[in-house]
LOBAVEX-80838 format. One record per residue: residue in one letter; z negated, y negated, x negated of N, C-alpha, C in turn. Coordinates in steps of 0.05 Angstrom, whole numbers, plus 5000, padded with zeros to 4 digits. Each point is the difference from the previous one (the first is absolute). Last residue first. Layout:
! residues N
AZYXZYXZYX
...
! end
This chain:
! residues 472
R199111663446497949845013499749734987
V508150775014498949814981497949835015
A504551055012499349755012498749824979
W506950824985497449894993499649735013
G505650875039500449794980497349884995
T500850725059502749905002500749794980
A491550455005501950225006502949905000
A492249424986500650174977502150215006
G495649265055502850004994500850194977
P489949755001501949925022502850014990
P493150674955500649724999501949925023
E492750835002502949944998500549704999
A490850374961501349995026502949914997
P495950464913499449775018501450035027
A496150764928502549905012499449775019
L493550564948500449714995502549895014
A497650945003497949845013500449704997
A505850604954500550025029498049835015
I498750084908502449845006500650005030
V493050554969499349724999502449825006
V501450934992498549945025499249705001
G504250314922501850005022498749935026
A494750134923501449744999502049985023
G495450814986498349805012501449735001
A504350694955500050065029498349795015
L500049974907502549905011500250055030
L492650354953499849715002502649885011
A499950924983498149945022499749705004
Y505150304928501550025025498249975024
I496149964913501949795003501450025027
V494350694975498449765006501949775005
R503950794971499150025028498349765008
F502750104910502149895017499450035030
D494050374936500249714996502149875018
A499250944998497749885014500149704997
V506450534954500649975028497749865015
G500149784897500750245015500549945030
A500049544891499349965028501150225017
G501149844902498850245012499049965028
T500749154941501450244994498650245012
K498849045047499250144976501750254996
G500449415077501549914977499450154974
A496550015097501750224990501649924976
L493349425044499450265011501550234987
A501349074974497150064998499350285009
L508949675009499350044972497150074996
V502849785087501050264992499550064971
L497549155033498450215012500950284992
A505049244973497550014985498250235011
V508049815046500650124974497450044984
G499449545083500650295003500550144974
L498849064999497550145007500450305003
A507649464987498350014975497450145005
G505549855075501250204982498450034974
G497649325061499350265010501050224982
L502849144981497150034994499050275009
Q508849785024499850044971497150044992
R501749785089501050274995499850074970
L497949135028497950195009500950284995
T506249334982497849994981497850205008
S507449895057500750154976497750004980
N499049495079500250285007500550174975
V500249074991497350095005500050305005
A508449614993498650014974497150095003
N505349855077500750254987498750024973
G498549215047498950225014500750274988
E503949224964497250014994498650245014
A509149845017499750084973497050024993
Y502449715088500750274995499450094971
R499149125049497750144989500650294993
A506149375043499149864976497650134986
P503750315085501650074976499249874975
K492450165072502549865000501650074975
L492950695046500349794980502749855005
G497350785051498849755009500149774980
A500750984963500449945028498549745007
L499650474914501849775003500449915029
A494750774973499049784983501649755004
A502650815043497549905012498949764984
G507750444967500649865025497549885013
T499050544923501349754993500649835025
L496650865012497949834989501249734992
A506050655031498249915022497849824990
P506250434939501249775015498249905022
L496450734950500949794982501249765016
L497150845043497949804993501149774985
L505350785026499249855024498249764992
G502950594932502449875011499349845026
I493350544960500549764984502449845011
A498150835042497849805004500549744985
V506050724987500349895027497949785004
G499250494921502349834999500549865027
S493350664995499149764987502349804998
A502050855032498449865020499049734988
L504750574942501849895021498449855021
Q495150444933501549784989501949875020
G495050785023498349764999501549764989
P504650835001499449915027498249755001
L502250394913502249865014499349925028
W493750534942500449714995502049865018
A497550965004497549845000500549704997
G507350675003498150075021497649815002
L507149884934501250025027497950055022
Y497349974907501149755009501050015029
D493250514936501450085025501149755012
A493950394908502149825010501450115024
V489650194972502750124998502149825012
T490749775003500850004972502850124996
G497949525093498550184984501150004971
L500549485107500750004972498150184985
R499449825098501950194991500550024969
L493849395053499550275009501850214986
F500749044982497250084995499550305006
F508449605022499750044972497250104993
W501449765089501650244993499750074970
L496449205031498350225007501450264995
N505049244989498150034977497950215006
S506349785067501450114977498250054977
A496649585079500550295004501450124975
A498449065002497550154997500550305003
F507249445015499349994971497450164996
L502749885088501750204987499450004970
L495549355050499050275007501750224987
G502849094989497450054987499050285005
G508049735043500450034971497450064986
A499749805093501350264995500450054970
V496549165026498150215007501250284994
L505749264988497849994980498050235006
L507049865061501050114975497950014979
R497949615082500350295003501050124974
R499449065004497450125000500250315002
L507949455004498850024973497450155001
G507750215074498349784992498650054974
F506950535054497150085000498249764994
R509849925006499350215020497050045003
A503949394936500949925026499050195022
T498650224909498249785009500749915028
L505550654960497450115006498149795010
G508549744970500250145025497350125008
A500449574917500549815021500150135027
S499150524919497649885010500449805023
G505950604941500050015029497649865013
L501050064905502649895010500150005030
A492650414958499949704997502549875010
L499650954997498249895021500049704999
A504850454932501250055026498449885023
I496549974911502349835003501350035028
V492950584977499149735003502349815005
V502050894980498949975027499149725005
V502750214913502350025018499249965029
P493350054932501449755002502450005018
G495450844988498449795012501349735003
P504250764954500150005029498349785014
T500250114900502249875013499950015031
A494150394926499149775015502249885018
A501450734939498450095022499049775018
L504749824920501850125019498550095025
G495049694928501549785012501950105021
A495250634950498349865019501449775013
T504550454932499850175024498249875021
G500849584916502549985015499950165026
Q492650054941500249745013502649975016
A495950984991500949804981500449735014
F492750725037502849925002500749814976
G491350485026501550034975503049935002
W491849995063502250195004501850034976
V492649414994498950245013502250215003
G502149154958497550094989499050275011
T508149535030500350064971497450124989
M500449775093502350174994500250074970
F493149415029499650275011502450184992
L500449094977497850124985499650295009
Y506349475047500950064973497950144983
F497649725089502250195001500850084972
A493749315010498850275003502250215001
L502449084999499150104974498950285002
F502949615080502249994982499250124973
G493449855067501750235005502350034981
A494549234994498550244993501750265004
G503549165027499850024971498650254991
F500649845093502650054988499950034970
A492149755046500750285006502750074988
A497049114993498250184984500950295004
G504449365052500749974972498450194983
F497749945091502550154996500849994971
V492649485025499450285000502550174995
L501349085008498450064976499350294999
T504449705077501850004977498550074975
A495149875079501450265000501950034977
A495649185011498150204992501350285000
S505249305032499649964972498050214989
A501649955093502350114986499749984970
R493549605053499850305002502350134986
L500149075004497850084983499750315001
R506349595056501050014973497750084980
G497849885091501850224997501050034972
P494449265022498650264999501850244997
D502049004960500650155024498650274999
G499949364926498249955021500450165026
F505149964911497650165000498449995026
V508349514986500650274992497550185003
G499649105024502550085012500850284993
D492449524963499550195022502550065016
D501249744896498349905021499950205023
A501949934891500750185022498249945023
T500049394929502050194989500950205021
P496649055037498950214982502250204992
S499349005040502250194996499150224981
K493849365030502149945019502350204998
Q489550234977502549914988502149945022
S490850385008500049714998502649894989
R498350955012499149885025500249695000
A501750574923502349985018499249865026
R493650244931501549754995502249955020
R495050815002498349785007501549734997
A504450784972499650015029498349765010
L501150124906502649935013499749985030
I492850334950500249714997502649905013
A498850924998498049885018500149694999
L505350504940501150015027498149885021
A497150074910502249815002501250005028
A493350634982498949735000502249795003
A502450914990498849965026498949715002
G503350274916502149995020499049945027
A493850154932501349754995502349965021
G495450825000498349795010501349734997
L504350754963500250015030498349775012
T499650104907502649925008500349995030
G491950334963500449714994502649905010
A498050935006498449845019500449704996
T504350584939501150045027498549825020
V497050034911502549855002501250035027
P492050484980499649715004502649855002
A499451025034500149864974499749705005
A500550725068497449884993500049844974
W507750495037499249795019497449864992
G507150454927498150075021499149775016
V506950074929497349994989497950075020
D509650035021499850074971497250034991
G502449745090501150274995499850084972
A497549135025498150205011500950284996
R505549244980498150074978498050215010
V506149645063501450164980498150104978
L496649425064500650265012501450184981
G498249114974497650165001500450275012
G507249384997499350094974497550184999
A502749605082501950214992499350114972
L494849285031499550245016501950234992
A501249164958497550134991499450265016
G507549475025500450124974497550144990
V499649525081501650245003500450144973
G495249184998498750205017501550265002
V503849264952497750114986498750225016
I507049545041501050164977497750134985
L497849415070501250255010501050174978
L496649164978497950185009501150265011
L506249344977498750104976497750195007
T504349555071501850204988498850124975
G495449295040499850245017501850224989
M500449174958497450134994499750265017
G507849465014500050134974497450144994
D505649715088497150044993499850144973
F507949365047499550254987497250024991
G503349395087500250024971499650284990
A503549445094498350224990500550034970
G504449375061498149914981498250224989
A504550235089500849774984497749914982
P501151025031498949755009500849774982
A506650825007497349974990499049725008
S508950385016498149945021497249994991
A507550204942500449745012498049935021
G501650814940497749834997500249745015
T507050654998497750125012497549844997
G509949555003498250154982497650115015
E504449175044501450174981498050144982
G498949685107499949914973501450194982
G498550145095502349844993500149904972
D493550605042499849745013502249814993
E499250894964500450025029499649735015
S503950054898497550085014500449995030
A507750214924498949795016497550105014
P503950364902500050045029498749775014
E505749974907497250005008499950025031
P508750424959498749745000497050035007
Y507750704956497749975019498749734997
D507850384948500450055028497849915019
R500349924899502749955010500149995030
W491950214952500849734993502749935014
T496850895008498349815014500849714995
L504550694954500650025028498349805016
W498550064906502649895006500650005030
L492050424969500049714996502649875008
A499550945000498549885023499849704997
A504050474929501750025024498649875024
I495150074920502249804997501850005024
G493150654996498949735004502249794998
L502250904982499449975028499049725006
P501850244910502449965015499549975030
V492250144946501549774992502649965016
N493550755006499549775017501849774994
L499850814948501650025024499649775019
L494850114919502749884996501750025025
F491250414995499949715003502849874998
I499050924988498749955026499749705006
M503550344916501949995022498749955027
P495250124915500949735006502049985024
W496450874968498349845017501049715004
S507250784985497749914985498349815018
A507150805024500749764984497749934983
W499550765058502949994994500949764983
Q490850145026500850254989503049994992
I496149265044498950034973501050254987
L502249865090501449814983499150024971
A495650535066502850094995501549814981
S491349765027499950244983502850104994
G499049275060499549934972499950244982
F501050145092502449874989499649934971
S492650345045501950214997502749894988
P493049375021499350184978502050224995
G501749375074499849884973499450204978
L500650075101501950154982499849914971
A494749585069499450295000501750164981
A501549065012497450054988499450294998
A508049745045500149944971497450064986
G500350105094501650204987500249964970
A495649355053498550254999501650224985
G504249165015497849984982498450264997
V507249965062501049974973497749994980
A497750025091501250254992501049994971
S496649215041497950194994501150274989
W506149345030498649904976497850204991
L504350175082501950044978498749924974
G495149845078500350284995501850064977
V499049115029497550104987500350294993
A506849635050500249904973497550094984
G500250205091501950164986500349914971
Q494649505057498750254993501950194986
R503549175032498349984976498650254993
Q506149745076501050184979498250004975
G498549465080500350275010500950194978
G499149044983497550145004500350305008
P508149564945498349915023497750185004
F504549864901500350155025498349895022
A500249694908502850035006500550145026
A491349844960501149755009502950035008
L495450744963499049945027501249745010
L502250284912501050195020499249925028
L496549504928502949965003501250185021
A491050134976500349755015502949935005
L497850744945499650055029500349755017
S500749904907502250175009499650075030
A493349504954502449845006502250175011
P491850404969499849865026502549845007
A500550484917499350175022499649865026
L502149564912502250145015499050135026
L494049584936501749805013502150135019
A494650564948498349875020501549785014
A504350444928499750185023498449875022
G500949554918502550005015499850175025
V492650014943500349735011502549995017
A498750784951498249995023500149735013
Q504850124920501250165021498349985026
V496449654922502149825011501550145023
V493750524955498649795015502149805012
R503250674944499250115026498549805016
A502449784912502450005017499350125027
A493250024936500649725008502449995018
S497750844964498149915020500549725009
L505450324930500650155025498049915022
A498649674914502449885011500750135027
F492850374951499349735010502449875013
V501250844959498650025026499349735010
N508650074938497250094997498749995028
G509249774988499650154975497250094996
A507149745088497449964987499750184976
L507449925067500449934972497449974985
A500450225094501750194987500349954970
C495249385054498650264999501650204984
G504049175019497949984979498450254997
A506349945070501450024974498049984977
S496549855084500850294998501550044974
A497649125023497750154990500750304998
L506549425038499649944971497750174988
T501450085093502350114986499749954970
F493649635058499750295000502350124983
L500149075015497850074983499850314997
A506449665061500749934973497850094980
L498250095091502150204992500849944971
G494149395042498750264994502050214990
L503449165027498349974976498750264993
L505149975079501749984977498349984974
F495350005082501350254995501750004975
I496349205030498050174987501150284994
R505549405048499549894974498050184984
R501850225091502350054983499549904971
A493549835068500150284992502350064981
G494549055013502550135008500250284989
R492549374993502249914984502750125008
R491450215044500049714996502649904987
D498350945016500049865025500349704997
A499350534923502650055013500149865027
L491949974952502049844987502750035013
R492950555029499649725008502249824989
G499950884971500949995028499749725011
A496750174914502950005000501149995028
P490550064987501149744992503149995000
V496350845020499449805021500949724992
L501150724937501650045024499549785021
L495950164908501849785006501550025026
A493650664965498749745000501849785009
A503250914989498149975023498949725002
Y505550194925501550025025498249965024
V496050064916501449755003501549995026
I495750814978498149795004501449735005
T505250774979498750035026498249765006
Y504350054914501949955022498650015027
G495050234924500649725000501949925023
N497750924984498049845014500649705001
L505850634953499950065029498149805014
V501149924908502750015009500150055031
W491950044953500749735010503049985007
S496050784959499349985028500849745012
L500850214906502250095017499449975029
D493249804937502249814997502350085019
A492850584996499249765014502249794998
P501150824953500450035029499249755015
T503149844900497950155013500650035030
A507449914917498549865021497950175012
G506750264932497749864989498349865021
A508450465019498050194992497549874989
F508349805062498249824987497550164991
H506750515039501649794986498249814985
S496150685054501350124977501549784984
R495949745079497950094982501250124975
L505749775071499049764987497950074979
A503250695056502149914981499149754984
P494350325070500150194976502149924980
F499649455079497649984983500050204977
A506549845076500749944972497650014981
A499550135096501550224988500649964971
V496149315050498050224998501450234986
A504949235025498949994973497950224996
V504349855085501650154981498850004972
T496549525079499150274996501650154978
A501449075027497150025002499150294994
D509349765004498749934975497050035001
L505250135078500550224981498549944974
S499849345066498450235008500450234981
V505149224985497249944998498350245006
M509450065013499349984971497049964996
F503350005089500350274988499149994971
V500549205047497650145007500150294989
A507649474986497749884986497550165006
A508050225045500150084972497649904985
L500949725088499250284999500150114971
A503049125015497250015007499050294998
P509349834985498349904979497150025006
V506050305069500350154975498349894978
R500149555085498950275002500150144973
I503749115024497450024986498950284999
S508349775044500349964972497350024985
S501250065097500750254986500049964970
Q498049265057498150225006500750244983
G505849264997497549964984498050225005
M507950005051500650064972497649974982
P499249765092500150294996500750074971
N495249075010502250125014500150304995
M491849224998501350224986502250125018
R497848965014498550255001501750234988
S502449064962499750115027498450254998
R498849174931501650245005499550095029
M499448974962498450235008501850245006
! end
């Protein structure tokens, strides 16, 4: 049996775990910037065919996060991390070498499988390497890297495509992935669980099995919901295919919830879902994901469609927001210790509402980045920097280390589903050619309301949250 994590082990996992979450988060958004280049390169492909380069990744990633988190808890976070990293790296090379849209879409699906394995396992490794009092700092660092990579993805992708070519946005993952694989394999043992067992999955109940049917229902449910939300932006909310897909997803999840009550080892049991505080945090995460996805897309549509900015210029204009998010997320441990998770969630939600109310009142047809946009963007960056790590911390507070990966996977899945909903909503309201200021004002009014809802959903302070995560 290996000993508990030593200081060298603590530091050795930071680089590969953070590099992995950077690649996954960047890849989730960087392909958006490549869409025009892909359309030109694959001239014979239809827009519907090309859409699966983006949508296939999102749907598979969202659908597999919870089963992957469960797997990491049961089989060991290091093992699943290495498997996910290998898949993601190989699939990235496949994307860069793809000769047609079908091959590219298939490689993106494999990428999504690797990303789903990586995301919860990476945070589980970080959390297991640090004592309770330092875990909120690890969450802040993890959130900062992920948020910064996701927010910078389109502008980074635009620059890379302009100076090189679209395959480079995928090819860059290969050397990063190989280096992270080597460092993890060489330096980092499977972390010891808090009850003395080996591996983050060691404290799972004895004899607990893998709920294959429950996992299948979860994949079908989340996949259908995500697919229906994405399709709604293309064909409308009232289209039969939208209603049918969303209905199928809701039915699958309803069967899963009913079935979980009678299962000895359900796919996601009440250790993650049953706590009232975590339920409120999960609902807030869903709303936040929708607001973040909607705001992200609305920014680029407004800047390029209403103010006439070039894509590269819009990407540069987006930079101050992510910088603020990263700075706040990195300092989240100190803020949590001083104010507590609930106060951060309330303050972040209300500030997010105020920033979008600013956009609602100040944006017009004449471009005024410094006077009309930048103040609201900075306020929104502060709000997101407060909310991202606080929502993750609230979702994981009170869980045993053996449940970190699953708890984080649930949290990330809800954020992905919310993001798909937000994107679909923006496409429905302002996706048409010629969308004007009035259309975007409706969006920003809804986003302001979302901020108020997030603040209202903030759960009561978890026991021990200010000084470390109490384990119930």
